[in-house]
C-alpha positions in Angstrom: 2.1 37.6 7.4 5.8 38.0 6.3 8.0 35.0 6.7 11.6 35.7 7.8 14.3 33.5 6.1 16.6 32.0 8.8 20.0 30.6 8.0 19.3 26.9 7.3 21.6 25.6 10.1 19.7 27.6 12.7 16.4 26.5 11.2 17.2 22.8 11.1 18.8 22.8 14.6 15.6 24.2 16.2 13.4 21.9 14.0 15.2 18.8 15.4 14.9 20.1 18.9 11.2 20.8 18.6 10.5 17.4 16.9 12.2 15.6 19.7 10.5 17.6 22.4 7.1 16.9 20.9 7.7 13.2 20.9 8.0 12.6 17.2 9.6 9.3 16.3 11.5 11.0 13.5 11.6 13.5 10.7 11.8 13.1 6.9 14.0 15.4 4.9 13.9 15.2 1.1 17.1 16.5 -0.4 16.5 16.5 -4.2 16.4 19.1 -6.9 13.6 19.4 -9.5 15.3 17.5 -12.3 16.4 14.7 -9.9 13.1 13.8 -8.2 10.0 15.3 -9.8 7.8 12.4 -8.7 8.9 12.6 -5.1 8.3 16.3 -4.9 4.9 15.8 -6.4 4.1 13.2 -3.7 5.1 15.6 -0.8 3.5 18.7 -2.2 0.4 17.8 -4.3 -0.6 14.7 -2.3 0.6 15.7 1.1 -2.7 14.6 2.7 -2.0 11.0 1.8 1.4 11.1 3.5 0.0 13.0 6.5 -2.7 10.4 7.0 -0.1 7.6 6.8 2.5 9.0 9.2 0.1 10.5 11.7 2.0 11.9 14.7 5.1 9.7 14.0 7.0 11.9 11.4 7.5 15.5 10.6 8.3 16.2 6.9 10.7 18.8 5.6 11.4 19.3 1.9 12.8 21.9 -0.5 10.2 24.2 -1.9 8.9 23.6 -5.5 9.0 26.6 -7.7 5.2 27.1 -7.7 4.7 27.0 -4.0 5.1 29.5 -1.1 6.9 28.3 2.0 5.1 27.4 5.2 6.7 29.1 8.1 6.9 28.4 11.9 4.6 30.9 13.5 5.6 32.7 16.7 3.2 31.7 19.5 2.3 35.3 20.4 3.9 37.7 17.9 2.8 38.3 14.3 5.9 36.7 12.9 7.0 33.5 11.3 10.3 32.1 10.2 11.5 29.5 7.6 14.6 28.5 5.8 14.7 30.0 2.3 13.7 27.4 -0.2 12.3 24.9 2.3 8.8 24.1 3.5 7.8 22.2 6.6 4.8 20.0 7.3 4.0 19.0 10.9 0.9 16.7 10.9 0.0 16.9 14.7 0.8 19.0 17.7 1.3 22.1 15.5 0.9 24.7 18.2 3.1 22.8 20.6 5.7 22.3 17.9 5.8 26.0 17.1 6.2 26.9 20.8 9.1 24.4 21.2 10.7 25.6 18.0 10.7 29.2 19.2 11.9 28.2 22.7 14.9 26.6 21.2 15.5 29.5 18.8 15.7 31.8 21.8 16.2 35.5 21.9 18.3 37.3 19.4 17.1 35.2 16.5 16.3 38.3 14.5 20.0 39.3 14.4 20.5 36.5 12.0 17.9 37.7 9.5 18.6 39.6 6.3 15.1 40.8 5.2 11.5 39.7 5.4 10.8 37.2 2.6 8.4 38.6 0.1 6.6 37.2 -2.9 9.0 36.6 -5.8 9.0 35.2 -9.3 9.2 31.4 -9.7 12.8 31.4 -10.8 13.8 33.1 -7.6 12.2 30.4 -5.6 13.8 27.7 -7.8 17.2 29.3 -7.1 16.5 29.2 -3.3 15.3 25.7 -3.6 18.5 24.5 -5.3 20.7 26.2 -2.7 18.5 24.8 0.2 19.4 21.2 -1.0 23.1 22.0 -0.9 22.9 23.8 2.5 20.8 21.1 4.1 23.1 18.3 2.8 26.1 20.2 4.2 24.4 20.6 7.6 23.8 16.8 7.9 27.3 16.0 6.6 25.9 14.3 3.4 28.2 14.3 0.4 26.9 15.8 -2.8 27.4 12.5 -4.5 24.7 11.0 -2.3 22.1 13.5 -3.5 19.2 13.1 -4.5 18.3 11.3 -1.3 15.7 11.1 1.5 17.0 11.3 5.0 15.1 9.6 7.8 16.0 11.0 11.2 15.3 9.0 14.4 14.9 11.4 17.3 15.4 9.1 20.2 18.4 7.2 18.8 19.9 10.3 17.1 20.6 8.3 14.0 20.0 9.3 10.4 19.6 7.0 7.5 20.3 8.3 4.0 18.3 6.7 1.3 19.2 7.2 -2.3 16.3 7.8 -4.6 15.5 7.8 -8.3 12.3 8.3 -10.3 11.1 4.8 -9.4 11.4 5.4 -5.7 8.0 5.9 -4.0 8.1 7.9 -0.8 4.5 7.0 0.1 5.2 3.3 -0.5 8.4 3.4 1.5 6.7 5.2 4.4 3.7 2.9 4.3 6.0 -0.1 4.8 7.8 1.7 7.6 4.6 2.5 9.4 3.5 -1.1 9.0 6.5 -2.1 11.1 6.1 0.8 13.5 2.6 -0.4 14.3 -0.6 1.3 15.3 0.7 3.0 18.5 1.5 6.4 16.8 -1.8 6.4 15.0 -3.7 5.6 18.1 -1.7 8.3 19.9 -2.7 10.8 17.3 -6.4 9.9 17.7 -6.1 10.0 21.5 -4.5 13.5 21.4 -7.3 14.7 19.2 -9.9 13.3 21.6 -8.1 14.9 24.5 -8.2 18.3 22.9 -11.9 17.9 22.2 -12.6 16.9 25.8 -10.5 19.7 27.2 -12.6 22.2 25.2 -15.7 20.5 26.4 -14.6 20.6 30.1 -13.5 24.2 29.8 -16.8 25.3 28.5 -18.4 25.5 31.9 -17.5 27.2 35.2 -16.0 30.6 36.0 -13.0 32.0 34.3 -10.0 32.4 36.6 -9.8 36.1 35.9 -13.5 36.4 36.9 -12.9 34.6 40.2 -9.8 36.7 41.0 -11.7 39.9 40.4 -14.7 38.9 42.4 -12.7 37.7 45.4 -10.7 40.9 45.5 -13.9 42.9 45.9 -15.3 40.4 48.4 -12.1 40.7 50.5 -12.8 44.4 50.9 -16.4 43.7 52.0 -15.4 41.1 54.6 -16.0 43.5 57.5 -19.8 43.4 56.7 -20.0 39.7 57.7 -16.6 38.1 58.2 -17.6 34.4 58.4 -20.2 34.5 55.6 -18.0 36.4 53.1 -14.9 34.2 54.0 -17.1 31.1 53.3 -18.3 32.7 50.0 -14.7 33.5 48.9 -13.6 29.9 49.6 -16.5 28.6 47.5 -16.0 31.0 44.6 -12.3 29.8 44.5 -13.5 26.3 43.6 -16.0 27.2 40.9 -13.4 27.3 38.0 -13.1 23.5 38.3 -16.2 22.1 40.1 -19.9 22.1 39.7 -21.7 24.6 41.9 -23.7 22.8 44.6 -27.0 24.0 46.3 -25.0 25.2 49.4 -22.6 27.2 47.1 -25.5 29.0 45.4 -27.3 29.6 48.7 -24.2 31.3 50.2 -23.7 33.4 47.1 -27.4 34.6 47.3 -27.0 35.3 51.1 -24.1 37.6 50.3 -26.1 39.2 47.5 -29.0 39.8 49.8 -26.6 41.3 52.4 -25.2 43.8 49.9 -28.7 44.7 48.6 -30.0 45.6 52.0 -30.7 49.3 52.4 -29.2 49.3 55.9 -25.8 48.3 54.5 -25.7 51.1 51.9 -23.5 53.4 54.0 -21.1 50.6 54.9 -20.8 49.6 51.2 -20.0 53.2 50.4 -17.3 53.4 53.2 -15.7 50.2 52.1 -15.5 51.4 48.4 -16.9 48.2 46.9 -18.9 49.8 44.1 -19.9 47.2 41.5 -19.5 44.2 43.8 -23.3 43.6 43.9 -23.7 43.7 40.1 -20.7 41.4 39.6 -21.9 38.9 42.2 -25.4 38.7 40.6 -23.9 38.2 37.2 -21.9 35.3 38.6 -25.0 33.8 40.2 -26.9 34.1 36.9 -24.0 32.4 35.0 -23.8 29.5 37.4 -27.6 28.9 37.4 -27.7 29.0 33.6 -24.8 26.6 33.3 -26.0 24.2 35.9 -28.0 21.8 33.7 -25.0 21.4 31.5 -22.6 20.4 34.3 -23.7 16.8 33.9 -22.2 16.8 30.4 -19.1 18.4 31.7 -18.8 15.8 34.5 -18.9 13.0 31.9 -16.3 14.8 29.8 -14.0 15.1 32.8 -14.3 11.3 33.5 -13.6 10.6 29.8 -10.7 13.0 29.8 -9.1 11.2 32.7 -9.3 7.9 30.8 -7.9 9.5 27.6 -5.0 11.0 29.6 -4.1 7.6 30.9 -4.3 6.2 27.4 -2.0 9.0 26.1 0.6 8.2 28.8 0.6 4.5 27.9 0.8 5.2 24.1 3.6 7.7 24.5 5.5 5.0 26.4 4.9 2.5 23.6 5.9 5.0 20.9 9.1 5.9 22.8 10.1 2.2 22.8 10.0 2.0 19.0 13.5 1.9 17.4 13.0 3.7 14.1 16.6 3.4 12.8 16.5 -0.4 13.3 13.2 -0.7 11.4 14.3 1.2 8.3 16.7 -1.5 6.8 13.9 -4.1 7.3 11.4 -2.2 5.2 13.9 -1.4 2.4 13.8 -4.8 0.9 15.7 -3.7 -2.2 18.4 -1.8 -0.2 21.4 -2.8 1.8 23.2 -0.7 4.5 26.7 0.6 4.2 28.7 2.4 6.9 29.1 6.1 6.8 31.2 8.1 9.3 29.4 10.2 12.0 28.9 13.8 11.0 30.9 16.4 12.9 28.2 19.0 12.3 25.6 17.3 14.5 27.3 16.2 17.8 25.9 13.0 19.2 24.3 12.0 15.8 25.5 9.2 13.5 24.5 8.5 9.9 24.3 5.4 7.7 23.6 5.1 4.0 21.4 2.6 2.1 22.5 1.6 -1.3 20.4 -0.2 -3.9 20.5 -4.0 -4.2 21.2 -5.2 -7.8 18.0 -6.2 -9.5 17.1 -8.8 -12.1 15.0 -8.0 -15.2 11.9 -8.9 -13.2 12.6 -6.2 -10.7 13.4 -8.6 -7.9 16.7 -8.9 -5.9 19.1 -11.3 -7.7 18.9 -13.8 -4.8 17.5 -14.2 -1.4 19.9 -14.5 1.5 20.1 -18.1 2.4 18.6 -19.4 -0.8 20.6 -21.8 -3.0 21.5 -21.1 -6.6 18.7 -23.5 -7.6 16.2 -21.2 -5.9 15.6 -23.6 -3.1 15.5 -22.9 0.6 14.9 -25.1 3.6 11.6 -25.2 5.4 12.1 -24.0 9.0 11.0 -25.9 12.1 8.8 -22.9 12.9 8.1 -19.3 12.2 7.9 -17.1 15.2 6.0 -13.8 14.8 6.2 -10.9 17.2 4.4 -7.5 17.2 6.9 -5.4 19.2 10.6 -4.8 19.1 11.0 -5.8 22.8 9.4 -9.2 21.9 11.5 -9.6 18.8 14.8 -9.0 20.7 13.7 -11.5 23.5 13.2 -14.3 20.9 16.3 -13.4 18.8 18.5 -13.9 21.9 17.9 -17.7 21.6 19.0 -18.0 17.9 22.5 -18.6 16.5 23.9 -18.3 13.0 21.4 -15.7 12.1 20.9 -14.5 8.6 18.3 -12.4 6.8 15.7 -13.6 4.3 13.6 -11.3 2.2 10.3 -11.9 0.4 9.9 -10.2 -3.0 7.2 -7.9 -1.6 9.7 -6.7 1.0 8.7 -8.7 4.1 11.8 -9.6 6.1 12.7 -12.3 8.5 15.8 -13.5 10.3 16.6 -17.2 10.2 18.7 -18.8 12.9 19.6 -22.1 14.4 17.4 -23.5 17.2 19.8 -24.3 20.1 20.2 -27.9 20.9 18.7 -29.2 17.6 19.6 -29.4 13.9 16.6 -27.3 12.9 16.2 -23.6 12.7 13.6 -20.9 13.2 12.5 -17.9 11.1 11.7 -14.8 13.2 9.8 -11.6 12.1 8.5 -8.5 13.8 5.3 -7.6 12.0 3.7 -4.7 14.1 0.5 -4.6 16.0 -3.1 -5.5 15.0 -5.2 -8.4 13.8 -5.3 -7.5 10.1 -1.5 -7.3 9.8 -1.1 -10.6 11.7 -3.6 -12.4 9.5 -2.0 -11.2 6.2 1.5 -12.0 7.3 0.6 -15.4 8.8 -0.7 -16.3 5.3 2.4 -14.9 3.7 4.9 -16.8 5.9 2.9 -20.0 5.3 3.1 -19.9 1.5 6.6 -18.5 1.5 8.6 -20.5 4.0 6.3 -23.5 4.5 6.9 -23.8 8.3 5.9 -26.9 10.2 4.5 -24.7 12.9 3.9 -21.0 13.6 4.1 -19.4 17.0 3.0 -15.9 18.0 5.1 -14.9 21.0 4.8 -11.6 23.0 3.3 -9.8 25.9 -0.3 -9.3 27.0 -2.4 -7.7 29.8 -3.6 -9.9 32.6 -7.4 -10.1 33.3 -7.4 -12.2 36.5 -6.2 -11.5 40.0 -4.4 -14.8 40.2 -2.3 -14.0 37.1 0.9 -12.2 38.1 3.1 -10.0 36.0 5.7 -12.2 34.4 3.5 -15.3 34.2 3.3 -17.2 30.9 0.0 -18.0 29.3 -0.4 -20.5 26.5 -3.7 -19.9 24.7 -6.0 -22.9 24.6 -8.6 -20.9 22.8 -8.7 -17.4 21.2 -11.7 -15.1 21.5 -12.5 -12.3 19.1 -14.2 -9.8 21.3 -15.6 -7.3 18.8 -18.3 -9.4 17.1 -21.9 -8.5 17.9 -25.1 -6.6 17.0 -26.1 -3.2 18.4 -29.9 -3.1 19.1 -32.2 -0.8 21.1 -32.1 -3.4 23.9 -28.3 -3.2 24.0 -25.3 -4.9 22.5 -25.9 -8.6 21.6 -22.6 -10.5 21.6 -21.8 -12.8 18.7 -18.6 -14.6 19.9 -16.0 -16.0 17.7 -13.4 -18.5 19.0 -10.5 -20.6 17.6 -9.0 -23.6 19.2 -5.3 -24.1 19.5 -3.6 -26.9 17.6 -3.9 -30.1 19.6 -0.4 -31.2 18.6 1.3 -28.0 19.7 -0.8 -27.7 22.9 0.2 -31.2 24.0 3.9 -30.4 23.3 3.6 -27.2 25.3 1.9 -29.0 28.2 4.7 -31.5 28.3 7.5 -28.9 28.0 6.0 -26.3 30.4 4.4 -28.4 33.1 4.1 -26.1 36.1 5.7 -23.2 34.3 2.7 -21.8 32.3 -1.0 -21.3 32.5 -3.1 -23.0 29.8 -6.2 -20.8 29.4 -8.3 -18.9 26.8 -7.2 -15.4 25.9 -9.2 -12.4 24.5 -8.1 -10.5 21.4 -9.1 -7.0 20.2 -7.6 -4.0 18.4 -7.4 -2.1 21.7 -4.9 -1.4 24.5 -6.8 -2.0 27.7 -5.5 0.2 30.5 -8.6 0.7 32.7 -10.1 -2.3 34.6 -13.3 -0.3 35.3 -13.9 0.5 31.6 -16.8 -0.6 29.4 -14.5 -2.9 27.6 -13.3 -4.6 30.8 -17.0 -5.1 31.8 -17.7 -6.5 28.4 -14.9 -9.1 28.8 -16.0 -10.0 32.3 -19.6 -10.5 31.3 -19.1 -12.4 28.0 -15.6 -13.9 28.0 -15.2 -14.6 31.7 -12.7 -17.5 31.3 -10.2 -15.3 29.3 -7.1 -14.6 31.5 -5.3 -12.2 29.2 -5.9 -9.7 26.4 -3.7 -9.0 23.4 -4.0 -7.6 19.8 -3.0 -10.2 17.2 -4.2 -13.7 18.1 -7.4 -13.8 16.1 -5.7 -12.7 12.9 -3.1 -15.5 13.3 -5.8 -18.1 14.2 -8.1 -17.2 11.3 -5.3 -17.2 8.8 -4.1 -20.6 10.0 -7.6 -22.0 9.9 -8.0 -21.0 6.3 -4.8 -22.8 5.3 -6.3 -26.0 6.5 -2.9 -27.3 7.6 -0.8 -24.8 9.6 -0.5 -25.5 13.3 -0.3 -22.4 15.5 0.4 -21.7 19.1 0.1 -18.3 20.9 2.3 -17.8 23.9 2.1 -14.6 26.0 4.0 -13.2 28.9 1.9 -11.0 31.3 3.4 -7.5 31.4 0.6 -5.7 33.3 -2.9 -6.1 34.7 -4.7 -4.2 32.0 -5.5 -1.4 34.5 -4.6 2.2 35.2 -1.2 1.1 36.5 -0.1 -0.2 33.1 2.1 2.8 32.4 3.8 2.4 35.7 4.4 -1.3 35.1 5.8 -0.6 31.6 8.2 2.0 33.2 9.4 -0.6 35.7 10.5 -2.9 32.8 7.7 -5.4 32.9 7.5 -5.7 29.1 11.1 -7.0 28.6 10.7 -9.4 31.6 7.4 -10.8 30.2 8.8 -11.0 26.7 11.8 -13.0 27.9 9.6 -15.4 29.8 7.4 -16.0 26.7 10.4 -16.5 24.5 11.9 -19.1 26.9 8.6 -20.9 26.9 8.4 -20.9 23.1 11.8 -22.4 22.7 11.1 -25.0 25.3 8.1 -26.1 23.2 10.1 -26.2 20.0 12.9 -28.2 21.6 10.2 -30.6 22.9 8.9 -31.0 19.4 12.3 -31.6 17.9 13.3 -34.1 20.6 10.2 -36.2 20.3 11.9 -38.5 17.8 15.6 -37.8 17.7 16.3 -40.1 14.8 13.7 -38.8 12.4 12.4 -35.7 14.0 8.6 -35.0 14.0 9.3 -31.7 12.2 11.5 -32.8 9.3 13.4 -30.2 7.3 12.5 -30.2 3.6 13.6 -28.3 0.6 11.0 -26.1 -1.0 11.1 -23.8 -4.1 11.5 -20.1 -3.5 8.5 -17.8 -3.4 
């Protein structure tokens, strides 16, 4: 297939529109020539699978074409044509067919008037020339000065903001995107898996039943034969109409056979001839044979339909979660060695703004010269507490309670914001770590050894499991259950529960500070978003963890990491944002998550103020100087 070279402005405009329509968080554009960024081009071309597996359905990747490669074009949905920008290649990890359709919808009619000639195989030096010009043209399209090239541009679709990241040979695209995806969390990855499962189930469901064209053809002929037995054939037509989507019942097949017997009757031969319905009998008998053959497999189709309905609900929920992710606000956090500088909005992309990251000065050891907030002696002050959150909405709810906020950075790139705790002389370190128990465990340990907090709180939202728990209620965990432990046997799944108790000191402070304002109950934790109260997971919770009143995704990681330190007190506080049922998506759309996050944050700060006020003179959580990491 020939690939037509579009003007790069036209190509990039349609690319951004298609990426936004498909629900991508963003797009990555590498603007670098061969001599500037050999390592980065090698990452994106020779090891694309690794980047693909990392970004999932979150990011589309566009980069100039290396001299030895042939460009990947965007195929037309129906015509044998494809387009690309000369010297550029595009990789779209998920939703390829949908992306191509949206791209061509935006391109619109008349696109071929902008073409010069079909792109044909050419020597390597020709491709290299096109590649070099593509970098220049793309930089001009985004309004990026030549002095900022080589660079990588991360485009946030929802916020319409681009971040320009300078690169050199030591810059690792995979490493940078890995850190970014850690902050983004698991929602995009789970969405990609859910979309794959939905496609599989759709194929499974569509395997059985009559094709719509087959139904239309049969019903047209039956309409002509209606004079033979009006009531019987009208009933037959109505039943045939449903057989594209439902399993044939015994009455359905009986009616079809009665019509077949009617048409086969020798007495009706003359009438059939007069009505000009030749071929109807043969077509009807073929339909009956198809339905009888498929009937044993309809049970499998029915199960697939039920599973598809569950996956569809999960996709809606995950798309809502992905849409809430602020990509442009995450990028500066994961670039531990970079600092952000202002850059004027580009006039070439109306509605878009751009900022540029510049490298932070480094010492001989490869670390930043100093950490924000650290003294020249390499000392910092141990915070009253570290508060960890998984989601941006949770982070913002907690941050609203802090004053005099400044950023601190761990040498590995982990970031936190440190602020004063209102009403006390102490302060709190706050971080957004993303979803999942593994991440929570690793970063709980990191914050303990790095900042040496007197307490660690995990604050956020959760799904309610009990009818008497309302949306907006606050739950303080007295015990944390890990729900996935067990053994699968021929007799069934044998549960092997794990549980961690909450710190007695923090629980007592919480009970004193939140009397009548929170529920003190066990919670369940699993790497799953529960959005179906009738699911197997919900039944598992009811049967084996019946006293749990909420479910979330990080608590066991925090609890286990704290337990291994032997000294870190932890407390998990959750605001209920939904009932973990099929209405979760609707609750989220109504703004239940921000409300639940605010309530949990208020409860967390009430507990910290209670701890700080316990002994105003000395303070039960004394600040102390510790050496840097």
